C-alpha positions, 0 to 999 in steps of 0.5 A: 512523420520525419525520419528523425522522429521515426528513428527516435520512436523506434529507438525508444520502442526497442529500448523498452522491449529490451528492458522487458525481455532482459528484466531480472525477476529473481527472488530470494534464494529458493523462491518461486515466482507466483504472480506479478505485473511488469505493466508493459501492456496498454490496459490494466490486467483485470484478472489481477487488479480491480479499481480502488482500494477494495472491490466496491471502490469505497474510499476512507472518509479521511481521504480527499480524492476518489479513484477513477479509471481515467487516472490509470494509464501506461507509459514506457513500461510503467503504470501511471497514477494521475492525481488531478483537480475535478471541476465540477466535483465528481461523486464517489463512495465513502463508508458512510455515504456518497460524497462530492470529491474535488480531486481524483486519483488512481488506485488498484487492488488484487482480487481472487487468488492473487493474494499475499499469504504466508511464506511469500516475498513481495517486491515493488519498484516505483517512483513516489509522488511529489506534491503537497497532499500527495500520499503514496501507499503500498499495503494489504488488508486481510481477506475474510476467507477460510477459518479466520480469527479476529486477531488474524485480520490485520492491515500491513502497511508496507509503506505510506509516504507523504510527498510534500518535499518539506514534510517528507515522511516514509513509514511502515507498520501493522494495524489490527482493527478486529478484537475479541470481546475481552480485548475491546477497551472498556473506555471506548464509546459504543458508537465506535464498535461494531459487533461482527459476532459474539466474540468478534468486534470491529473498532473504527476509532484509530486511537484504540487500535492495536499497532506495531511500528510507530516509534521505531527510528529508521535511518533512510538517509541513504534513500532519495525518495524522489527517485525510483525506490525498490521495496520488499516485504517477506512474510513467513509463518513466524515473522515479517521483514520490511526492506528498502533500497534505491535499486533492487533486489530489496531482499539482498539488503538488511531489513529495516523493520521486523515483526516476530509477534509479541506485545503491541500497543495503541498509538494515541500520543497521550490522547487516551490511556496506553493499551496493549494486546498480544499478536502474532503473524497470522497462521493463515495469511490471505490479504489483498495487495493495495497500491494507491496514490491518495490525496489528503488535505490534512496538515499532518499528511502534507496538505493543504493541496497546492493547485499549481502542482496538479496534475501530478503522477506516481509511477510503478515499474513492477509488482512481483510476488514469490513463494518462499521456503518455510525455512527462510 
């Protein structure tokens, strides 16, 4: 190794060591750091994270990639998700069957006690992808633990992002997939409904699910989505607040979306009748945190894929979770 290369490597190493030591992990006033990951190690912390969006690494049927360990790496203090073409295709799981995927990518989820609960603030800093079909997401799914109720099981979309530079879109919201018997739309085909108990039904037809967030116009013109961004979500017993800034802490900015309970509606763009339900912030929030770099060839999701753009990357600087005071 030449002296020039040696000192260059030493300088870079010292810079990232200094970055790790001097990082400001402060959360909202009165908060306490609970858990997180600065991604300074060389391997994924298995005590916090599992591969894929769930413990079985089962993929949604609308996604065109599967998640593989080889696509999760670390570089200069960042978690790196790599999206690539697979030739020959690789076998992965979907909710309906195994499938041959022509693409693979990276995704992780928390497990065990590493969950989002009431009176917590969650912050992420990342650099989103830039490729047609690239689809970065930061979200949660409720864990079925304790005395849970159908209306308390929800999907929180901290954000979803279309990485096609000509179709760039960043949005957030809530989805409820579970309903009481009297809440299930009578026009819904029985094949799209799964009975979990006498008064608990799961609906897998998107047009008939309860939703919050669509239709709210947010001015994100001050954000360069192709540079690093800092995102925050604060969940109390009474409300949820979404934050977004170019540089953190995100909680110091004004929230761009707030949910305090009330009437929520389906999102069908006129395809089916308008429906509505009453929903609140869950009394006993407990949800796994998910971070993934999906690929969707669908036109609405920024597809079709452009092969010359692959392999492509999504970088994550950190994930931090804080316990906050009830009064906040």
